[in-house]
N, C-alpha and C positions, 0 to 999 in steps of 0.2 A: 228616643234620641233623634234629634233633628239633623240631617245631613246638611253639611256646608254647600251652598249652592255654586259649585265651581262651574258648572255648565253655563249657568246664566250670567256669571261674571265673565266667563270667556267670550261669549257673545256678545256681551255689552262692549268689551275692550276691543274685540276685532271688528265688529259691524259700526259701532257707535264712535269710537275713538280712533279706528283705523291702526290699531297696534297690530303688528305682526305676531303670529302665533309664538314664534320662538321668544320674541320679546316679552310677551304675557308670562310665559312659563318661567322666564329670568327674573321677574319683579318680584318684590316683595308684597306681602297684602297692604303693608302701609303706602308704598309707592302707588298701588292700583287704587285703592280707596282715595288717595289725595286727587288722581286724575278723576274718578267718577263722581267725585263730590261736586266737581265743577261742571260735568257733562250731563248730569241728570237734572231735571227740574225741580225746584224746591218743593219741599212737603206743603200740603195746604196748611192754613193756619188753625189752630185748635179752637175750641169753643170760646173759651175766655178772651183770646186775641180778637175774635171775630166780634163778640159782644161789645169788647172795648171800642173797637173801630166805629161800629154802629153807633154806639153812645157818642162817640167824639165827632163823628162825620156824617152822621144820619141824615137824611131828608128833613 
């Protein structure tokens, strides 16, 4: 069983978002993920998207 990454989420919320520890523990997971969604860099494109971009805009 994989453990839920509470420590990692706590560090991201407190250090990256500047949320007070008491606010973090008072948030719902939905609230936290809504904030983190905008604070973290976007995921890199998948292979199909990358190939499509190369096909459309290649040198």
